[in-house]
N, C-alpha and C positions, 0 to 999 in steps of 0.2 A: 585295753583304750583301741579306738578303731585304730587302723593304720591309715594312716595319711599319702594318698593317689596325686602327684602334681594334675593341678587344670590340664597341660599340656598330652600328659599321657592319656588320661582318661578321656580324652576326643579321640585318641590314637584308637581305645577298646570299644569306642562306642561305633565311631565309622569301619572299622576292619570289618572283614564280609565275613558271614558265617561258613566254614567247611564242608563242600560237600563231598557228600560219604557216597561213594560208587554205589548203588545196591545191585547193582547185576547187570545184565544183555539192556539195551534199549528198547523197546518197543517203537515198530515204526508200519506205518498204512500207507497202500496207493490204492488210487481206483482205477481202474480197467474198462478202457472201451473195444468191445467184442464187435465188429461189423454196425450192423444199427444199435444192434438190444441193449436194454440198459446199464448204467455206468456197475460195474461188480467191485465192492472193495473189500481189501483182502487185506490182512497183518500178518507182520513176523517181527523175528525178535534178531537186531542185529548179529553178524556172526554166526544165523544158521550156513551147516551148508547150502552153497548155491544150486544143488539138485535138492534139496526139499522148498528152496523158494521154485526153483522150476517145477515140481511137483503140482505147487498150490498154486500159480495160474494158468495149468494147462486142468487143472480141476475145476478152478471156478470156471472157464471159459470153454470146458468140456472140448478138450483138444488131447488127441489120443498121442500116445508113448509114438509113433511114427511119423506122426507129422511133424516138421520143423516147422518156426518161428520166430519171427522177430518183435522185439520188444522197443517199441517207438514213441518219442517226445513227439511233440507237438508238431507237427511241420514235418515229420517220418525220418529223424533222423536217428536209426538205431540203436540202443545200446546192450552193454553185454549187460545181461542179468546175476545179479549179485545184491548179495544181502547188503553190504555197503549202499544201493542205493539213496540217495535222501526220501524222508518222509514224508507225507505227504502230497503227492504229487499224483497227475492224471496221467495213464501211459495210455498207448493203444496198442495193443495183440494181433499180431496178422501174419496168420498164415502164410507158409512163404507158397508156390503157386508152383503146380506139377508141371511140366511144358515139356512137350514133344521134342524129340531134335531136328535137325535142321531136313534129313534126310527122312527123319519119320512123315515129316510134313510134306516131303517131295514127294513121298512114295502114294501116301494119301490122296492128295490135289493130283495124282497122276490117275489113279482110279476111281477119282468123281467123291471121295470121299470126305466127311470128318476124321478128326487126329484121333485114333482111339488111346483113353488113360489118362489125355490130357485133361486138366481144369478145363471149366467153361465159366465166358461173361454173356449174357445176356446185353442183346442190342437189338433198341426198340427203334423202331422205323430204321434200319439202317439202307439209306440211302441218300446220293449228293457224298457229303463227306463221311458221313454215318458210312458208306460202303469200305473209305478208305480207312477208314478204324477197325470195323470188321477184317479188310484183308490184312492190315500190320496184327491185330492181334492173333492173325492164324501163322502169317509168314516170319512175321516179327518177334514174337511173342510165345510162339508155340501154340497156341491154346485152341479149343473148339470155339464156338459161335452158334447160339441158340440166337436164332432170328424171330423176336413177336411182333408181330402187326399191332399196332394201335385200331381205335375205334374209329380216329381222326383220318386216317390217311386214305386219300383218292387211290384209287386202283390204280390207277394211271402214271400217278408216281411211284408204285414198286418197281419199276423196270428203269427207274433215274438214278443207274450204276454205270460209272464210267468203266469203258473198252479196258482191260485186264483186270478190274476188278472184283469180279464177283469171285466169288467161292464158295465150298461145298455148305451147308450148314449141318449143325446135331442135331438141330430141332427147326421147325418151322409153325409157330404158335399165332391164330389171331384172336386179339381180344375181346369183349364183348362188352358192352355200355355195366358198369356197375357191379364187373365180375371178377372184382383184383384177386378177392381168394383162389375163385376157380383156375386163373390165368397161373398163380403162383402153384398152385398143386400140379398144374400139366408140366411147368419147367421144372418141379424136383422129381416127375416122373420119366422125367428123362434120362436120369440118371446119371447126369454126371455131376460135379460138385464143382458150384456156380460159385466163384469168386468178385464179382464184379457184376453191375447192372448201369450201361451206359445207355442215354440217349444221342440219337444216331441223328436225327432232324427234326425243328417245330412241330410237329403232328405228336412224339412222343413226350414231351416235354410232363406232361401233368401226369399219365400212364410210368413217363422212369420217377418219377418220384413213389407214385405209390406201391409203384412192382420194389423198387428197392426195398421199401419200408415192410411192406409183405415177407419180402427173402430173410429180411433181418443183414439188409447187407450196405456197407456208408454211401449215404444217401442225404437230401436234403429234407427229407419229412415231408409232411402233407399239409405240416399246421398253414404253412404261405405259398401253398400252391396257387391260390387264385391271383397272385400278386406275377408268377412267371410267366405268365401268359399273356394280361391282360394289359398293356400298354397306360392305358388310362390309372387302374390300380397301383400300377408299379412309380409311376409318378407321385402320386399322393403319399404313398410310402415313403418316397424319397423325401418329399418337402416335411411330414412329420417327423422325420430323424431330424430335422433343423437344417436339409443340405435343400441346395438351388434347383427350381424346377421349374418347367416352364406354366404358364395359364392355360388352362385348358378347360373344355366339358365332355363330359361322355354322354352323349345324344341321342334319343331313339325314334324322336318325334320332329315335325317343320318346328311346333311348337320352344322344342332345347334348342334349335338353330337360332330361333329370334333371341332368346335368352341370350347364347352365347353374342349375338350379335349387338347387343344391348351393352353389355358389361365387356366388351373387346374392341376397340373403336382406334389404333393407331393411326398417325397420319405421317409419312403417305399407307394404304391403308393394305397389310398382308397380312394372313392365318394362311394355315397348314388344315388339309381335312384329310386323314386316314382309317384304314379297317382300325379297329381297337386291337386282334388281332391278324396280324402279316407276316409277310419278309419279301425280300428283295425287291422292297417301294414300289411294290404290288397296290394298286388302286390310290397310290398316294400326289393330291395334288397343293400347289402354291396358288392360292388363290389372291389375288390385287383386287380384288370390288368384293360388299359386302355380297351382290348378286350371284358373284364367284361357289361363293362360301353355300349360299343357298342349291345351286346348279350341282357342286361338286358330291353336297350329300344327298342328294334323290339321287344321283348317278351312281352313287355305295348302297343306297338303303335295299336293302332284302337280296342283294348277289352274294354270288360267293366268292370268294379268291380264292390266293391261286395256290393257297392250301387246302381248297376244299371245305372251306365253312364256310358261314351263311352269314354276313356280315345283318344281323341283329342293333345292332350299336354302330354308332361313328362318332372318333372320337375329334374333336377341335381343337386344335391349337396354334397360341402366338408362335408366329415364326420365327425363330431364329438366325438370326444376321450373322457369323463369322464361318468358321472354316469347320468338318465336320473331320471325324478321327474315329479310328473302331480300337478298343482297348480290347486287344484277348487275354483272357487272366485262365487261369488254373488252378482248382483250389483245393487243400485235401487240411481235414478236420479244422476250418475258419482260416488256414494259414493261406492269402491271395496272393501269388505267382503269374506277374505281368511277364506274361510269354510272348506276344508282341503287339507292336504300336504300328498302326496302319493310317495313312492321311487319305482321307478319299479326292477322287477331283469327278464332283460331279455337274453336267450340264447340261441346259438346257438343248433339247435333242428331239425332232419329228413332233414339235408339239407340247415335247412333254418336260417336267421341269426335273426333276430328280434322274437323269442315265447316266449312269457309269460310265466315265471315260479310263477311267483304272485308278490305283491306287497306288502308293509309297509304303516300303518299313521305313522305321524312323529309329534311329536310337535316342536313348531315352534322354543324351545330352543336342542333339538337333538341333531342338525348340527351347526356350528359356522355360516354357508352361507344361513340359510335360510331363513332370514331377508331378506336379498341384493336379493333374488328371488323373495322373494313377493314385495318387490318394482318395480324390475323389470317389474315384471308381471302388476301388475298395469299400470304402462309404454305404456306401450306393448295395452293393452287393451283402455287407451285415444287414442292412437296410431289408433286404429278401431275404436272408436268410440262408445266404446260399454259404454252405460250410466245405459242398464237396464236388467236384468236378469241373468243365467248362462252362464259360459263360463269352459271348460278344455283345460287351454294350459299344454301343455307338453313344456319343457324345458332340458337342456343339461347344464349341471354343467361342464364348461374345463375349462380350465386352465384360459384361462382371463374373465372368469365370467360365468354367466346364460348368455345364448343363447337360442333364440327362435328353437323350433324345428316345431311346428305349434299350433295352435286355432283352436278348437274345439268351437262355439259359440253354445253349447247347450251344456247338462245337461250331467258329465259323464257317459259313456254306460255302458255295459257288463249287463243289464237289472236289475241293481241296489242289487246288492247282497252284495254291499259291505254297503248297507247305511244302515243295521240294525250292522254293527259294530260301522261305523262312531258316530253311536245314544250312542251305550254301552258306547263309548272311552267318547265322548263329548255332547253327550247330544245332539245332531244333527244332521244334513245332509246337504246335497247337495238338497237334495229333501224338509224335511222340511223348509230350509234356502229357499228353488228359491217359495215356494207357499208363504211365511210371506212376499218375497221382491212381491211379486204383491199385495197377500191381506191380510195385516195384519201389515201396517207398524211401530204400535210400537214393533212389537217381531222382525222385523229385525235389530230396532234401538237398542235392548238389545243384538242383537248378539255379541259375540266379532270382534273385526277386525283381527286376525288370532288365528291357535287353538292352544290348551295349556292345562294343570291340566287335562291329561287323568283321568278317571277310573279304565280305564282296557288298555290293549296292544293289537293288534289288526294285523291281517295281512291275506293274501286272500292266497293260495293256488291255481295252478289251473291244474286241470286231463288234461293229455297228453296222445296222444297215436301214438303210432311206427308202427300199422299195422291199412290197411282200407281193408273193409270187411262187411259182414253182422257179427255182432256181435252174437258169440254164450253162450259168460258167460265171468260174471264179476268175477274175483277169491277171494272165500268167503273171507278166513283167512285174504288176505294182506287188503281188503276192511274194513274187522270187526279188525285185526290191525290198521288203519287211525282210525276208531270210537272210539277208548279208549286210542287217543291221549289228554294229561292232557288238552289240549288247545285246544279238537274239540268241535264247536259250531253248526254248521249247514253245509248241501251239499245240491248242486244241480248239480244234473248228467244231463247233455245232451245228454245224448246215450242209449238203453236201448235197451237188447238183442229180436233178430231178427230183428232188423233195422238198413243199413245201420251205417256205422261210416268211418268217415276222419281221415286219417295222419293228428296229428298235425303242420302246417305251420304257422300259425297265432293267434291270437285274434278269428278271424271267427269260427275257427276249431278245440278250444279246447273242449275236452270233458265233462264241468262242471269244478265247482271249490269248494274248500273246506274253511270254514270259521274259524281261531283259534283266539282265545280270551283269556289271562289270566292275572293275577295282577303282575304278574312278564316275564318283558321280555326275562330273560335266559329262560326262559320254554319256553316260544316261540318259540322262532330260534331254541331252540333244539328240540324241536317238529317239526320245518319247514323243519328241516334238515332231517328227519325218515321221514316224507311225501311223499319228493321228491327220498329217498331211497326204500319206500316199490311202488311207479308209476314207477320208474326204473326198478325193480325187475321185473315189467308185469303186469297189472288188467285188460288186455281187451284179448279175444283169439278170432278170428273170423273164419268164415267156407272158 
């Protein structure tokens, strides 16, 4: 007769899990990113020797036994190479950089030579802050620098290197239109081990994308390169991603201007006219009438901008009423870190609508909507395909929230005179963070996500000129009063007696700047106001 099993016991038998039989070591796999090369997939079994996994990784990424490397998770944090690593993850394999010692760098600089034996970075258009990046690559990181001039940079801009920032390059190359493969081959022919390709100036953004891709180095790729220079395309990509963007039209004819005027008619009337590709407020007009828009368009049509580019198309936009900010970011493998928040002070001066008076470095908690702005900026960078390197993003904070002005897909300009101020307040700057992003993933991983906990408060104050001509003198009494301000730290004067001086109408025609730094925010603001009173009283006399 069949055995009788109580119903409760039968239920327990049915619900009890099937015993797991350990059939052997667990098979694991990972995806490896090596520079800009396609992802590689490798597999191993748990408990295999670490040396065997190391050999597997080296073979997959073609790294010799003599080269040290770091295995990093997203964002640059290094991990120990071990078979106990979790399965189904993506990691980056980063060869460690071969650096020269400080003594070797000093000897090479004295002899006017590049540092032999060290790895190299390519800097495309190393001018303005790009020259500061190149200088730090040599003197802070102990590397060689290869200069590549893009086809876009005007000859006169190549000398835009601040005093003391010149270096000896391992090679100097000039790129020709459409010859990326040829330029990449010329870089390789120099013979140095190239570990990064960095953009130094706005003119080099497109070539930087293409050259990094050709050299299989970390970068943003060329798929969305067209968005990274064209301000109209940027805003439309941002709008397509569901983010706030300004109303705008890109026009290349008076008929296009008329279409904009028919579609945009706020009261009171205000609109912005500016180059589609530009920098430093060059060519920007704020118009308070429909006729003003037409006149501003005609003034720009077919002219060359400050970057030497012809304005074939002109951007017409709604005027965004609010405060303007800069969000400086550095990204590695799609991890965005805000390394500085600056608040602009722009005013009408010499009849120009957007003249820089200065800017203040802000901590994330100094204003209530800054965190929202940083989050918005990260989403903008994602929409433009930014995964690696520096961006200088200008944002208007208006009633409806943060709205994009433009993303400059390179480091903050202005010859990097702001960098020492950021380092005094935070211990790092966009310059040091960008070099860490490319060359020291562990240091990048250690960077805060947003700026906070200032050691001191800092502001940059711009020197402006109401006159044009040949500079006869600088008012000694007023200049002495500026240098005696409690927060005065340093000055960069861009004009000299006996040389031409221009009326200040944008960032590019400023006469220099003064860095102010103090433990007291109240003292800093008082000195900033006093500085501008002295400038308004008159510093420059011309023939």
